[in-house]
C-alpha positions in Angstrom: 97.9 91.8 83.6 98.1 92.0 79.8 96.3 94.4 77.5 96.9 93.5 73.8 95.4 92.2 70.5 94.3 88.7 70.4 94.7 86.5 67.4 92.9 83.2 66.8 95.6 80.5 66.1 93.0 77.5 66.2 89.3 77.3 66.3 87.9 75.1 69.1 89.1 71.5 68.5 90.2 68.4 70.3 93.7 67.4 70.0 95.1 70.6 68.5 98.3 72.4 69.2 96.7 73.7 72.4 97.2 70.2 74.0 101.0 70.5 74.5 100.8 74.1 75.6 98.0 73.2 78.1 100.4 70.3 79.6 103.3 72.7 79.7 101.2 75.3 81.6 99.8 72.7 84.0 103.2 71.8 84.9 104.3 75.3 85.4 101.2 76.5 87.3 100.4 73.1 89.2 103.6 71.4 89.3 104.6 67.8 88.3 101.2 66.5 88.7 99.4 69.2 86.8 98.8 67.0 83.7 96.5 64.9 86.1 94.4 67.9 86.4 94.1 68.5 82.8 93.5 64.9 81.7 89.7 64.7 82.7 88.9 67.4 80.3 91.4 66.6 77.5 88.4 65.8 75.1 86.8 69.3 75.6 87.3 71.5 72.6 89.5 74.5 73.3 90.5 77.7 71.5 93.9 78.7 71.1 94.8 82.3 71.0 98.0 84.4 70.8 98.0 87.7 72.5 100.3 90.1 71.3 101.2 92.4 74.3 100.5 96.3 74.2 100.8 96.9 78.0 101.8 94.6 80.8 101.4 95.1 84.5 103.2 93.3 87.1 103.3 93.1 90.9 106.1 91.8 93.1 106.1 91.9 96.9 104.7 90.1 100.0 102.2 92.8 101.2 98.9 94.4 99.8 99.4 97.4 97.6 99.0 100.5 99.8 95.9 101.4 97.9 94.2 98.5 99.0 94.9 98.8 102.6 92.3 100.4 104.9 93.8 102.8 107.6 91.1 101.6 110.1 92.6 98.1 110.2 
């Protein structure tokens, strides 16, 4: 989770700088076929924002955080 200040890099557009970023993100999060997921909506306008982080919160582990567990389970 990131809390920060957002800056508009590009207004909604088709074919802007966001396309290459979107392709890289689709590969990162969906694997080698990620761009196949992006392609059907490639002609939809998108904003490109940059978020300057103020705070970040991460979690690593394989179990639920203690505060989300119920003792009755």
